[in-house]
Backbone as ProteinMPNN parsed JSONL, in Angstrom:
{"seq_chain_A": "MSAQGRAQPSRPPGAALERTSSNAEAMAAELAPLIAAHLAAATPDPEPLIDAEAAGALLGVPATWVRAQARAGAIPHLKLGHYVRFLPADLLEWRAAQAGGPRTGTRPVPRAAGSPANAGRTGRRGGRSTAGRTK", "coords_chain_A": {"N_chain_A": [[0.828, -1.175, 0.0], [0.39, 2.252, -0.692], [1.772, 5.267, 0.732], [0.179, 7.422, 0.401], [-2.449, 6.496, 0.205], [-2.941, 5.511, 2.756], [-2.856, 7.813, 4.358], [-4.988, 9.56, 3.665], [-8.123, 8.622, 3.887], [-10.723, 7.723, 1.646], [-13.679, 9.666, 1.255], [-17.18, 10.333, 0.956], [-18.534, 13.091, -1.009], [-19.468, 16.044, 0.788], [-19.615, 14.813, 3.217], [-18.895, 14.887, 6.701], [-15.803, 15.986, 8.054], [-13.396, 14.135, 9.893], [-13.132, 14.913, 13.262], [-10.49, 16.485, 14.586], [-8.074, 17.836, 16.836], [-6.308, 19.614, 15.567], [-7.592, 20.026, 13.152], [-10.018, 21.231, 13.984], [-9.077, 23.557, 15.136], [-8.019, 24.842, 12.905], [-10.337, 25.229, 11.379], [-11.74, 26.934, 13.117], [-10.057, 29.135, 13.113], [-10.373, 29.96, 10.49], [-13.101, 30.602, 10.411], [-13.532, 32.557, 12.377], [-12.92, 35.367, 11.611], [-14.915, 35.664, 9.66], [-17.308, 35.298, 11.08], [-17.128, 37.414, 12.894], [-17.237, 39.604, 11.141], [-19.792, 39.254, 10.08], [-21.408, 39.566, 12.382], [-20.827, 42.212, 13.037], [-21.89, 43.556, 10.842], [-24.54, 42.744, 10.928], [-25.617, 43.619, 13.341], [-25.863, 46.659, 13.813], [-24.854, 49.399, 15.863], [-27.423, 50.885, 17.171], [-28.695, 54.205, 17.629], [-29.784, 55.149, 20.796], [-33.231, 55.518, 21.709], [-34.923, 58.322, 23.136], [-36.927, 59.636, 25.842], [-39.622, 62.046, 26.431], [-38.811, 63.695, 28.535], [-35.982, 63.555, 28.477], [-35.626, 64.518, 25.89], [-36.594, 67.096, 26.181], [-34.675, 68.106, 27.944], [-32.476, 68.003, 26.256], [-33.179, 69.89, 24.314], [-33.627, 72.085, 25.872], [-36.123, 72.818, 26.874], [-39.39, 72.48, 28.475], [-40.677, 69.171, 29.214], [-43.379, 68.911, 28.762], [-43.865, 70.718, 26.7], [-42.445, 69.481, 24.654], [-43.945, 67.12, 24.328], [-46.394, 68.224, 23.481], [-45.64, 69.431, 21.051], [-44.888, 67.176, 19.625], [-47.354, 65.85, 19.442], [-48.626, 67.657, 17.785], [-47.192, 67.277, 15.529], [-44.99, 68.795, 14.961], [-42.337, 68.429, 15.656], [-39.675, 66.042, 15.074], [-40.475, 62.683, 15.73], [-41.101, 59.368, 17.079], [-43.7, 57.024, 17.078], [-44.461, 54.482, 19.188], [-46.612, 52.332, 19.672], [-48.523, 53.471, 22.294], [-46.516, 54.979, 23.227], [-44.269, 57.727, 22.9], [-41.316, 58.482, 21.375], [-37.977, 59.778, 20.855], [-35.31, 60.501, 18.566], [-32.119, 61.538, 19.318], [-30.316, 62.65, 17.382], [-32.043, 63.401, 15.296], [-33.544, 65.385, 16.596], [-31.569, 67.302, 17.145], [-30.82, 68.01, 14.565], [-33.249, 69.091, 13.662], [-33.44, 71.236, 15.456], [-31.261, 72.813, 14.607], [-32.211, 73.578, 12.134], [-34.186, 75.332, 12.867], [-33.051, 77.701, 13.575], [-32.919, 81.188, 13.302], [-32.381, 84.389, 11.721], [-29.393, 86.492, 11.571], [-26.255, 84.964, 12.186], [-23.91, 86.226, 13.438], [-22.53, 86.71, 15.718], [-22.383, 89.161, 16.892], [-23.661, 92.01, 18.654], [-26.87, 93.709, 18.331], [-26.943, 96.698, 16.352], [-27.105, 99.876, 17.804], [-29.564, 102.541, 17.454], [-28.855, 105.661, 15.831], [-28.177, 108.569, 17.753], [-29.27, 111.016, 16.89], [-31.399, 110.494, 15.127], [-34.881, 110.255, 14.944], [-37.2, 107.814, 16.291], [-39.401, 107.392, 14.678], [-38.72, 108.174, 12.107], [-39.221, 108.971, 8.694], [-41.837, 108.186, 8.458], [-45.293, 108.672, 7.494], [-47.607, 111.465, 7.857], [-49.587, 110.476, 9.753], [-51.783, 110.177, 12.456], [-52.913, 108.453, 15.194], [-54.225, 106.675, 13.547], [-55.888, 108.031, 11.803], [-56.322, 109.944, 8.836], [-54.714, 113.016, 7.984], [-55.053, 114.427, 5.756], [-56.919, 116.647, 3.714], [-58.267, 118.01, 5.726], [-59.613, 120.904, 7.255], [-58.821, 123.881, 9.042]], "CA_chain_A": [[0.0, 0.0, 0.0], [1.184, 3.466, -0.759], [1.625, 6.166, 1.874], [-0.906, 8.346, 0.104], [-3.702, 5.809, 0.487], [-3.132, 5.383, 4.2], [-2.991, 9.109, 5.012], [-6.287, 10.161, 3.364], [-9.147, 7.671, 3.468], [-11.691, 8.379, 0.772], [-14.971, 9.946, 1.882], [-18.124, 10.868, -0.023], [-18.655, 14.555, -0.961], [-20.432, 16.562, 1.756], [-19.5, 14.123, 4.5], [-18.134, 15.655, 7.678], [-14.434, 15.566, 8.312], [-13.148, 13.616, 11.228], [-12.727, 16.04, 14.093], [-9.238, 16.379, 15.334], [-7.788, 19.127, 17.443], [-5.681, 20.512, 14.595], [-8.621, 20.34, 12.18], [-10.955, 22.154, 14.619], [-8.388, 24.838, 15.297], [-7.911, 25.447, 11.581], [-11.674, 25.696, 11.016], [-12.06, 28.08, 13.975], [-9.26, 30.263, 12.643], [-10.984, 30.424, 9.238], [-14.445, 31.117, 10.637], [-13.573, 33.676, 13.326], [-13.124, 36.673, 10.978], [-16.198, 35.691, 8.963], [-18.351, 35.478, 12.088], [-17.004, 38.78, 13.417], [-17.731, 40.531, 10.119], [-21.24, 39.083, 9.999], [-22.019, 40.168, 13.563], [-20.679, 43.664, 12.954], [-22.814, 44.05, 9.818], [-25.916, 42.38, 11.266], [-26.086, 44.333, 14.522], [-25.291, 47.994, 13.953], [-25.138, 49.984, 17.167], [-28.407, 51.939, 16.928], [-28.746, 55.29, 18.594], [-30.921, 54.871, 21.684], [-34.361, 56.433, 21.715], [-35.083, 59.018, 24.409], [-38.308, 60.029, 26.123], [-39.886, 63.484, 26.361], [-38.011, 64.394, 29.538], [-34.619, 63.68, 27.951], [-35.69, 65.386, 24.71], [-36.718, 68.452, 26.698], [-33.365, 68.499, 28.462], [-31.606, 68.208, 25.094], [-33.589, 71.116, 23.633], [-33.722, 73.183, 26.822], [-37.53, 73.184, 27.028], [-40.085, 71.501, 29.324], [-41.156, 67.931, 28.586], [-44.76, 69.124, 28.318], [-43.772, 71.376, 25.393], [-42.005, 68.455, 23.7], [-45.1, 66.251, 24.057], [-47.387, 68.982, 22.699], [-45.11, 69.601, 19.698], [-44.953, 65.861, 18.98], [-48.763, 65.63, 19.088], [-48.945, 68.534, 16.653], [-46.374, 66.889, 14.376], [-44.052, 69.878, 14.688], [-40.958, 67.975, 15.862], [-39.535, 64.638, 14.682], [-40.703, 61.729, 16.811], [-41.516, 58.017, 16.708], [-44.78, 56.469, 17.882], [-44.335, 53.052, 19.454], [-47.842, 52.09, 20.421], [-48.92, 54.748, 22.891], [-45.291, 55.675, 23.639], [-43.647, 58.65, 21.953], [-39.876, 58.515, 21.62], [-37.252, 60.717, 20.014], [-33.908, 60.239, 18.254], [-31.38, 62.771, 19.588], [-29.752, 63.225, 16.152], [-33.143, 64.062, 14.579], [-33.895, 66.608, 17.313], [-30.502, 68.289, 16.953], [-30.941, 68.481, 13.177], [-34.431, 69.949, 13.641], [-33.097, 72.463, 16.172], [-30.387, 73.614, 13.746], [-33.032, 74.138, 11.057], [-35.067, 76.346, 13.43], [-32.304, 78.929, 13.846], [-33.278, 82.283, 12.415], [-31.615, 85.614, 11.874], [-27.968, 86.368, 11.3], [-25.428, 84.338, 13.221], [-22.616, 86.882, 13.308], [-21.869, 86.762, 17.005], [-22.323, 90.542, 17.354], [-24.899, 92.541, 19.209], [-27.558, 94.611, 17.406], [-26.406, 98.049, 16.281], [-28.094, 100.819, 18.339], [-29.937, 103.648, 16.581], [-28.083, 106.882, 16.02], [-28.829, 109.431, 18.739], [-29.95, 112.132, 16.252], [-32.545, 110.135, 14.299], [-36.035, 109.85, 15.755], [-37.647, 106.434, 16.1], [-40.417, 107.312, 13.635], [-38.247, 108.887, 10.917], [-39.651, 108.412, 7.427], [-43.253, 107.824, 8.463], [-46.198, 109.711, 6.993], [-48.222, 112.277, 8.896], [-50.796, 109.881, 10.317], [-51.821, 110.124, 13.914], [-54.071, 107.749, 15.716], [-54.893, 105.902, 12.527], [-56.716, 108.858, 10.916], [-55.583, 110.733, 7.874], [-54.831, 114.456, 8.166], [-55.256, 115.035, 4.431], [-58.265, 117.132, 3.429], [-58.865, 118.681, 6.88], [-59.472, 122.354, 7.309], [-58.777, 124.38, 10.411]], "C_chain_A": [[0.871, 1.237, 0.0], [0.9, 4.328, 0.471], [0.461, 7.116, 1.656], [-2.253, 7.721, 0.447], [-3.959, 5.684, 1.956], [-3.41, 6.732, 4.852], [-4.385, 9.707, 4.82], [-7.288, 9.091, 2.965], [-10.175, 8.401, 2.615], [-13.008, 8.553, 1.518], [-15.892, 10.532, 0.833], [-18.203, 12.388, 0.09], [-19.738, 14.969, 0.02], [-20.366, 15.878, 3.1], [-18.602, 14.938, 5.419], [-16.731, 15.09, 7.815], [-14.352, 14.993, 9.711], [-12.606, 14.768, 12.064], [-11.461, 15.7, 14.859], [-8.941, 17.755, 15.881], [-7.163, 20.088, 16.431], [-6.7, 20.933, 13.531], [-9.605, 21.37, 12.748], [-10.32, 23.53, 14.782], [-8.272, 25.565, 13.966], [-9.269, 26.0, 11.141], [-12.06, 26.926, 11.833], [-11.304, 29.315, 13.508], [-9.836, 30.828, 11.337], [-12.326, 31.114, 9.479], [-14.497, 32.369, 11.517], [-13.727, 35.033, 12.627], [-14.452, 36.779, 10.226], [-17.349, 35.936, 9.934], [-18.318, 36.902, 12.635], [-17.546, 39.802, 12.416], [-19.251, 40.452, 10.004], [-21.934, 39.746, 11.187], [-21.932, 41.687, 13.524], [-21.67, 44.247, 11.951], [-24.27, 43.813, 10.222], [-26.458, 43.182, 12.439], [-25.415, 45.693, 14.618], [-25.691, 48.561, 15.311], [-26.119, 51.125, 16.972], [-28.336, 52.992, 18.028], [-29.952, 55.04, 19.493], [-32.001, 55.941, 21.564], [-34.452, 57.088, 23.089], [-36.539, 59.416, 24.591], [-38.432, 61.548, 26.121], [-39.057, 64.271, 27.37], [-36.586, 64.608, 29.041], [-34.584, 64.583, 26.722], [-35.811, 66.846, 25.137], [-35.401, 68.971, 27.247], [-32.397, 68.793, 27.318], [-31.904, 69.546, 24.41], [-33.678, 72.322, 24.565], [-35.142, 73.701, 27.004], [-38.203, 72.158, 27.936], [-40.566, 70.279, 28.533], [-42.587, 68.092, 28.091], [-44.784, 69.794, 26.945], [-43.39, 70.362, 24.327], [-43.169, 67.553, 23.331], [-46.136, 66.96, 23.177], [-46.92, 69.152, 21.257], [-45.133, 68.275, 18.937], [-46.387, 65.545, 18.568], [-49.154, 66.438, 17.874], [-48.154, 68.173, 15.4], [-45.326, 67.92, 14.023], [-42.595, 69.475, 14.891], [-40.862, 66.499, 15.483], [-39.676, 63.714, 15.891], [-41.101, 60.378, 16.23], [-42.64, 57.596, 17.634], [-44.573, 54.971, 17.98], [-45.523, 52.664, 20.33], [-48.323, 53.411, 20.976], [-47.717, 55.524, 23.427], [-44.802, 56.587, 22.526], [-42.187, 58.749, 22.339], [-39.203, 59.378, 20.559], [-35.832, 60.223, 19.764], [-33.14, 61.544, 18.469], [-30.818, 63.424, 18.325], [-30.828, 63.963, 15.355], [-33.514, 65.383, 15.258], [-32.84, 67.692, 17.12], [-30.525, 68.861, 15.541], [-32.129, 69.431, 13.042], [-34.128, 71.285, 14.312], [-32.221, 73.376, 15.321], [-31.184, 74.272, 12.628], [-33.934, 75.262, 11.559], [-34.362, 77.679, 13.651], [-32.677, 79.993, 12.826], [-32.404, 83.501, 12.67], [-30.138, 85.401, 11.605], [-27.229, 85.753, 12.48], [-24.028, 84.925, 13.144], [-21.858, 86.917, 14.61], [-21.729, 88.187, 17.526], [-23.665, 90.955, 17.903], [-25.575, 93.443, 18.19], [-26.945, 96.014, 17.474], [-27.46, 99.011, 16.814], [-28.38, 101.927, 17.332], [-29.037, 104.843, 16.866], [-28.865, 107.819, 16.926], [-29.648, 110.533, 18.075], [-31.194, 111.756, 15.47], [-33.709, 109.683, 15.169], [-36.486, 108.436, 15.389], [-38.645, 106.308, 14.958], [-40.006, 108.062, 12.37], [-38.736, 108.184, 9.665], [-41.108, 108.019, 7.384], [-44.093, 108.982, 7.95], [-46.866, 110.416, 8.156], [-49.511, 111.707, 9.434], [-50.691, 109.86, 11.831], [-53.073, 109.366, 14.317], [-54.841, 106.984, 14.667], [-55.748, 106.724, 11.588], [-55.824, 109.69, 10.001], [-55.793, 112.218, 8.148], [-55.065, 115.154, 6.833], [-56.699, 115.469, 4.28], [-58.93, 117.815, 4.604], [-58.648, 120.18, 6.775], [-59.491, 122.789, 8.762], [-59.833, 125.367, 10.697]], "O_chain_A": [[1.942, 1.269, 0.607], [-0.1, 4.13, 1.161], [-0.171, 7.563, 2.614], [-3.126, 8.424, 0.955], [-5.115, 5.745, 2.376], [-4.152, 6.78, 5.833], [-4.913, 10.314, 5.753], [-7.306, 8.682, 1.804], [-10.458, 9.576, 2.849], [-13.404, 7.698, 2.31], [-15.418, 11.176, -0.103], [-17.967, 12.932, 1.169], [-20.795, 14.341, 0.092], [-21.011, 16.33, 4.045], [-17.665, 15.596, 4.967], [-16.508, 13.885, 7.705], [-15.143, 15.332, 10.591], [-11.726, 15.507, 11.623], [-11.4, 14.762, 15.653], [-9.514, 18.742, 15.419], [-7.477, 21.278, 16.452], [-6.672, 22.071, 13.063], [-9.984, 22.3, 12.036], [-10.979, 24.55, 14.58], [-8.413, 26.787, 13.915], [-9.349, 27.101, 10.597], [-12.646, 27.864, 11.293], [-11.85, 30.418, 13.51], [-9.788, 32.036, 11.11], [-12.645, 32.103, 8.818], [-15.432, 33.161, 11.397], [-14.605, 35.801, 13.02], [-15.047, 37.854, 10.162], [-18.263, 36.702, 9.632], [-19.364, 37.523, 12.818], [-18.232, 40.751, 12.798], [-19.917, 41.475, 9.848], [-22.949, 40.42, 11.009], [-22.869, 42.372, 13.934], [-22.229, 45.319, 12.185], [-25.141, 44.614, 9.882], [-27.667, 43.402, 12.515], [-24.494, 45.872, 15.415], [-26.752, 48.23, 15.839], [-25.703, 52.235, 16.639], [-27.977, 52.717, 19.173], [-31.038, 54.746, 18.993], [-31.71, 57.118, 21.346], [-34.095, 56.473, 24.094], [-37.292, 59.522, 23.623], [-37.464, 62.255, 25.842], [-38.645, 65.396, 27.088], [-36.04, 65.704, 29.163], [-33.626, 65.33, 26.528], [-35.205, 67.728, 24.53], [-35.048, 70.132, 27.042], [-31.594, 69.723, 27.402], [-30.988, 70.248, 23.98], [-33.792, 73.457, 24.101], [-35.344, 74.888, 27.26], [-37.655, 71.077, 28.152], [-40.824, 70.363, 27.332], [-42.969, 67.471, 27.099], [-45.634, 69.47, 26.115], [-43.94, 70.374, 23.226], [-43.368, 67.247, 22.155], [-46.684, 66.368, 22.248], [-47.724, 69.029, 20.333], [-45.374, 68.26, 17.73], [-46.62, 65.031, 17.474], [-49.92, 65.974, 17.029], [-48.42, 68.709, 14.324], [-44.82, 67.926, 12.901], [-41.702, 70.124, 14.346], [-41.856, 65.777, 15.559], [-39.068, 63.941, 16.937], [-41.398, 60.262, 15.041], [-42.549, 57.787, 18.847], [-44.517, 54.275, 16.966], [-45.442, 52.668, 21.559], [-48.514, 54.37, 20.228], [-47.875, 56.597, 24.011], [-44.911, 56.253, 21.346], [-41.854, 59.06, 23.482], [-39.78, 59.669, 19.511], [-35.221, 59.603, 20.635], [-33.48, 62.558, 17.86], [-30.844, 64.65, 18.215], [-30.564, 65.029, 14.798], [-33.769, 66.38, 14.584], [-33.174, 68.864, 16.952], [-30.279, 70.05, 15.341], [-32.026, 70.463, 12.379], [-34.508, 72.34, 13.804], [-32.421, 74.59, 15.316], [-30.876, 75.391, 12.216], [-34.405, 76.07, 10.758], [-35.023, 78.688, 13.892], [-32.741, 79.721, 11.627], [-31.768, 83.616, 13.717], [-29.684, 84.27, 11.432], [-27.561, 86.011, 13.637], [-23.069, 84.221, 12.827], [-20.646, 87.135, 14.607], [-21.024, 88.408, 18.511], [-24.683, 90.315, 17.641], [-24.914, 93.907, 17.261], [-26.487, 96.452, 18.529], [-28.598, 98.987, 16.345], [-27.555, 102.221, 16.467], [-28.53, 105.017, 17.974], [-30.094, 107.853, 16.866], [-30.65, 110.958, 18.65], [-31.996, 112.64, 15.168], [-33.543, 108.824, 16.034], [-36.183, 107.936, 14.305], [-38.74, 105.253, 14.331], [-40.87, 108.538, 11.634], [-38.679, 106.958, 9.571], [-41.577, 107.551, 6.347], [-43.659, 110.133, 7.97], [-46.709, 110.012, 9.309], [-50.48, 112.457, 9.557], [-49.64, 109.561, 12.398], [-54.164, 109.634, 13.814], [-56.012, 106.67, 14.879], [-56.299, 106.166, 10.639], [-54.716, 110.08, 10.368], [-56.894, 112.642, 8.499], [-55.256, 116.369, 6.804], [-57.61, 114.742, 4.674], [-60.099, 118.182, 4.485], [-57.627, 120.648, 6.27], [-60.106, 122.139, 9.608], [-59.917, 125.874, 11.815]]}, "name": "protein", "num_of_chains": 1, "seq": "MSAQGRAQPSRPPGAALERTSSNAEAMAAELAPLIAAHLAAATPDPEPLIDAEAAGALLGVPATWVRAQARAGAIPHLKLGHYVRFLPADLLEWRAAQAGGPRTGTRPVPRAAGSPANAGRTGRRGGRSTAGRTK"}
């Protein structure tokens, strides 16, 4: 008998290999990165949902305001049965979109001391027109 015939007994296709410690270690070494990649892709770390109290703290408003705005559909929220939950990233994005006015970091410019507050207005007083009146 040849040495080749004794070392590898023939087995049908699809039949399990005989388990030996070196064979199991080799299979584990091959499968470990595949399993790790599958688990990383299958279970992304989702951002946790927060309740109205935490959303209010994030936005700097009372939780009652957050609940009322969610009922009105004015802020992004998720309905889970009768629970209302919020994603912090959605709230921060919404808050950034609500900013109005110039963001220059300067204070408003005060009026010049010589110009009256009503400069440029017509001669109306009390809502009535003075045109066409005689003295």
